C-alpha positions as a printed NumPy array, in Angstrom:
array([[  5.38 ,   6.829,   1.812],
       [  8.649,   6.65 ,   3.731],
       [  8.286,  10.305,   4.652],
       [  4.849,   9.576,   6.088],
       [  6.24 ,   6.848,   8.298],
       [  9.077,   9.076,   9.434],
       [  6.496,  11.623,  10.541],
       [  4.729,   8.956,  12.572],
       [  7.459,   7.636,  14.816],
       [ 10.881,   9.202,  14.516],
       [ 12.745,  10.922,  17.249],
       [ 11.52 ,  11.958,  20.621],
       [  9.937,  15.277,  19.772],
       [  6.481,  13.967,  20.732],
       [  6.059,  12.429,  17.26 ],
       [  4.734,   9.134,  18.579],
       [  2.459,  11.08 ,  20.882],
       [  1.217,  13.23 ,  17.99 ],
       [  0.287,  10.107,  16.039],
       [ -1.577,   8.76 ,  19.054],
       [ -3.442,  12.052,  19.439],
       [ -4.833,  11.493,  15.964],
       [ -5.872,   7.879,  16.508],
       [ -6.311,   6.985,  20.178],
       [ -9.921,   6.694,  21.42 ],
       [ -9.159,   9.033,  24.314],
       [ -7.927,  11.792,  22.002],
       [-10.271,  11.808,  19.044],
       [-12.782,  14.541,  19.88 ],
       [-11.601,  16.8  ,  17.053],
       [-11.549,  13.923,  14.603],
       [-15.014,  12.739,  15.632],
       [-16.537,  16.161,  15.019],
       [-15.54 ,  16.058,  11.347],
       [-15.536,  12.332,  10.639],
       [-17.884,  11.178,   7.864],
       [-20.113,   8.207,   8.597],
       [-18.988,   4.794,   7.41 ],
       [-21.571,   4.859,   4.612],
       [-20.221,   8.186,   3.357],
       [-16.644,   6.925,   3.415],
       [-17.694,   3.791,   1.557],
       [-19.397,   5.908,  -1.101],
       [-16.265,   8.029,  -1.497],
       [-14.287,   4.854,  -2.178],
       [-16.923,   3.66 ,  -4.641],
       [-16.708,   7.019,  -6.435],
       [-12.928,   6.769,  -6.651],
       [-12.397,   9.78 ,  -4.399],
       [-10.802,   7.999,  -1.437],
       [ -8.871,   4.922,  -0.439],
       [ -9.367,   5.205,   3.314],
       [-11.764,   3.992,   5.972],
       [-11.25 ,   5.785,   9.306],
       [-14.035,   5.099,  11.807],
       [-13.609,   6.155,  15.425],
       [-17.175,   6.442,  16.685],
       [-19.42 ,   3.937,  14.887],
       [-19.535,   0.28 ,  15.834],
       [-18.699,  -1.496,  12.592],
       [-20.525,  -4.778,  12.073],
       [-19.405,  -7.761,  10.049],
       [-22.062,  -6.941,   7.477],
       [-20.686,  -3.427,   7.042],
       [-17.119,  -4.678,   6.786],
       [-18.09 ,  -7.09 ,   4.019],
       [-19.337,  -4.105,   2.018],
       [-15.681,  -3.234,   1.416],
       [-15.159,  -6.364,  -0.688],
       [-16.101,  -4.9  ,  -4.101],
       [-13.517,  -2.152,  -3.611],
       [-10.686,  -4.329,  -2.312],
       [ -8.101,  -2.989,  -4.753],
       [ -8.899,   0.651,  -3.919],
       [ -8.512,   0.455,  -0.152],
       [ -5.158,   1.651,   1.173],
       [ -5.855,   2.555,   4.794],
       [ -8.169,   1.16 ,   7.482],
       [ -8.523,   2.495,  11.03 ],
       [-11.426,   1.087,  13.012],
       [-11.787,   1.686,  16.745],
       [-14.955,  -0.303,  17.472],
       [-16.067,  -3.391,  15.572],
       [-17.633,  -6.814,  15.814],
       [-15.837,  -8.899,  13.202],
       [-15.586, -12.626,  12.569],
       [-13.026, -14.885,  10.883],
       [-14.364, -14.285,   7.381],
       [-13.835, -10.553,   7.825],
       [-10.171, -11.037,   8.612],
       [ -9.833, -13.353,   5.623],
       [-11.218, -10.52 ,   3.489],
       [ -8.262,  -8.335,   4.445],
       [ -5.956, -10.504,   2.352],
       [ -7.797,  -9.36 ,  -0.783],
       [ -6.922,  -5.706,  -0.115],
       [ -3.835,  -5.795,  -2.306],
       [ -2.946,  -2.124,  -1.771],
       [ -3.62 ,  -1.921,   1.966],
       [ -0.549,  -0.383,   3.566],
       [ -2.001,   0.94 ,   6.86 ],
       [ -4.103,  -1.103,   9.278],
       [ -5.23 ,  -0.182,  12.761],
       [ -7.835,  -2.25 ,  14.597],
       [ -8.677,  -1.411,  18.215],
       [-10.383,  -4.733,  18.858],
       [ -9.172,  -8.008,  20.379],
       [ -6.973,  -9.798,  17.844],
       [ -6.361, -13.495,  18.507],
       [ -4.021, -15.952,  16.784],
       [ -6.473, -16.752,  13.999],
       [ -7.092, -13.091,  13.222],
       [ -3.383, -12.231,  13.217],
       [ -2.613, -15.158,  10.924],
       [ -5.144, -13.731,   8.472],
       [ -3.655, -10.246,   8.772],
       [ -0.282, -11.76 ,   7.89 ],
       [ -1.657, -12.35 ,   4.389],
       [ -1.808,  -8.582,   3.778],
       [  1.479,  -8.471,   1.913],
       [  1.441,  -4.735,   1.214],
       [  1.224,  -3.663,   4.881],
       [  3.722,  -1.068,   6.01 ],
       [  2.002,   0.08 ,   9.206],
       [  0.28 ,  -2.371,  11.566],
       [ -1.238,  -1.075,  14.801],
       [ -3.076,  -3.531,  17.088],
       [ -3.429,  -1.901,  20.537],
       [ -5.905,  -4.505,  21.837],
       [ -4.107,  -7.661,  20.704],
       [ -4.498, -10.942,  22.567],
       [ -2.412, -13.169,  20.29 ],
       [  0.453, -15.465,  21.244],
       [  3.858, -16.048,  19.68 ],
       [  2.473, -18.589,  17.227],
       [  1.262, -16.324,  14.369],
       [  4.277, -14.023,  14.624],
       [  6.214, -16.362,  12.353],
       [  3.739, -15.525,   9.586],
       [  3.926, -11.814,  10.44 ],
       [  7.73 , -11.967,  10.162],
       [  7.356, -12.7  ,   6.453],
       [  5.685,  -9.345,   5.722],
       [  8.45 ,  -7.964,   3.552],
       [  7.154,  -4.376,   3.541],
       [  6.233,  -3.89 ,   7.211],
       [  8.084,  -0.914,   8.682],
       [  6.04 ,  -0.032,  11.77 ],
       [  4.567,  -2.584,  14.192],
       [  2.714,  -1.375,  17.292],
       [  0.811,  -3.845,  19.419],
       [ -0.448,  -4.922,  22.812],
       [ -0.548,  -8.523,  23.953],
       [ -0.046, -10.104,  27.365],
       [  0.601, -13.429,  25.632],
       [  3.7  , -12.658,  23.565],
       [  6.999, -13.869,  25.03 ],
       [ 10.701, -13.506,  24.346],
       [ 10.397, -16.203,  21.675],
       [  8.011, -13.988,  19.748],
       [ 10.575, -11.198,  19.699],
       [ 12.872, -13.369,  17.608],
       [ 10.148, -13.648,  14.986],
       [  9.54 ,  -9.891,  14.992],
       [ 13.258,  -9.224,  14.64 ],
       [ 13.139, -11.182,  11.38 ],
       [ 10.914,  -8.563,   9.723],
       [ 13.221,  -7.428,   6.913],
       [ 12.184,  -3.753,   6.765],
       [ 11.185,  -3.125,  10.379],
       [ 12.167,   0.38 ,  11.48 ],
       [  9.72 ,   1.244,  14.281],
       [  8.547,  -1.102,  17.046],
       [  6.22 ,  -0.159,  19.91 ],
       [  5.204,  -2.746,  22.52 ],
       [  2.257,  -2.042,  24.826],
       [  2.154,  -4.185,  27.973],
       [  4.058,  -7.045,  26.359],
       [  5.744,  -9.024,  29.198],
       [  9.109,  -9.646,  27.571],
       [ 12.356,  -9.868,  29.525],
       [ 15.921,  -8.908,  28.678],
       [ 16.166, -12.061,  26.559],
       [ 13.554, -10.592,  24.24 ],
       [ 15.839,  -7.645,  23.476],
       [ 18.786,  -9.737,  22.292],
       [ 17.447, -10.393,  18.76 ],
       [ 17.517,  -6.631,  18.159],
       [ 21.168,  -6.163,  19.104],
       [ 22.224,  -6.492,  15.48 ],
       [ 19.198,  -4.814,  13.901],
       [ 21.013,  -1.565,  13.195],
       [ 18.311,  -0.54 ,  10.733],
       [ 15.776,  -0.424,  13.592],
       [ 15.336,   3.274,  14.338],
       [ 12.808,   3.413,  17.183],
       [ 11.907,   0.949,  19.952],
       [  9.275,   1.918,  22.539],
       [  8.351,  -0.332,  25.465],
       [  5.364,   0.681,  27.574],
       [  5.073,  -1.904,  30.315],
       [  7.467,  -4.873,  30.196],
       [  9.777,  -6.953,  32.358],
       [ 13.026,  -5.666,  30.9  ],
       [ 15.699,  -4.291,  33.214],
       [ 18.066,  -1.352,  32.974],
       [ 20.891,  -3.811,  32.328],
       [ 19.039,  -5.313,  29.392],
       [ 18.374,  -1.889,  27.912],
       [ 21.991,  -0.837,  28.402],
       [ 23.15 ,  -3.95 ,  26.571],
       [ 20.8  ,  -3.152,  23.697],
       [ 22.037,   0.434,  23.465],
       [ 25.653,  -0.702,  23.61 ],
       [ 25.065,  -3.051,  20.698],
       [ 22.869,  -0.58 ,  18.822],
       [ 23.864,   2.929,  19.971],
       [ 21.87 ,   4.818,  17.32 ],
       [ 18.587,   3.195,  18.37 ],
       [ 15.927,   5.579,  19.668],
       [ 14.891,   3.709,  22.818],
       [ 12.117,   4.52 ,  25.289],
       [ 10.856,   2.555,  28.258],
       [  7.609,   3.899,  29.698],
       [  8.167,   7.117,  27.707],
       [ 11.612,   7.716,  29.231],
       [ 15.213,   7.306,  28.159],
       [ 17.83 ,   5.645,  30.312],
       [ 19.729,   8.339,  32.241],
       [ 22.964,   7.532,  30.396],
       [ 21.34 ,   7.452,  26.957],
       [ 23.053,  10.17 ,  24.868],
       [ 19.859,  10.667,  22.869],
       [ 18.075,  11.536,  26.087],
       [ 20.658,  14.209,  26.835],
       [ 20.173,  15.641,  23.346],
       [ 16.453,  16.013,  23.99 ],
       [ 17.08 ,  17.648,  27.354],
       [ 19.251,  20.219,  25.595],
       [ 16.41 ,  20.951,  23.18 ],
       [ 13.925,  21.78 ,  25.945],
       [ 13.068,  25.487,  26.425],
       [ 14.999,  27.085,  29.266]])
């Protein structure tokens, strides 16, 4: 499992981009052409031949989502790009005792995130349409197995970063349009086990990033897909480019 996560977001050799190519709505044409319908995937789970639901083209309704309930212990991975879910659907997630990978490209509010925090086996959590605040991040911080957290939310502040920094096994963090400042970076100064930190859209400054790199020089740090000019890791990647 650790090897899988390393493949997802380690280094700067377009690994994060490769993962996005497989899951982002704008880059799923190849996946769509071969993707089984939700009903087929559900049947494969029922037959014991799969533990995954990956739906990038169908709009999944609450009624369809509830059909997963009888197979809660078999489901390990869920990726859903379009869905209309309600609170009871998010509560159902907590019964998926072996769910390690969750991606939902739908608005996730505080109530929904608090329910997701009950998925104790999660290792990968990807919420690129989040709308939650700092409040449920305290519950998320107690996910003892979470290694990769990627999310968007215009409502998370520097205070929320302290909660995220408390995730005991966090290795990969990717923030999408999260308006934190330099103060939000400070909790990660002593997280030397954090391997990758991507910020796409934020209010951090070069000084704040330099301070983070000084405190945590092995951290793989990107802001808007770029390294700081003085980042030694950035120079290493430049040397790897074809001449």
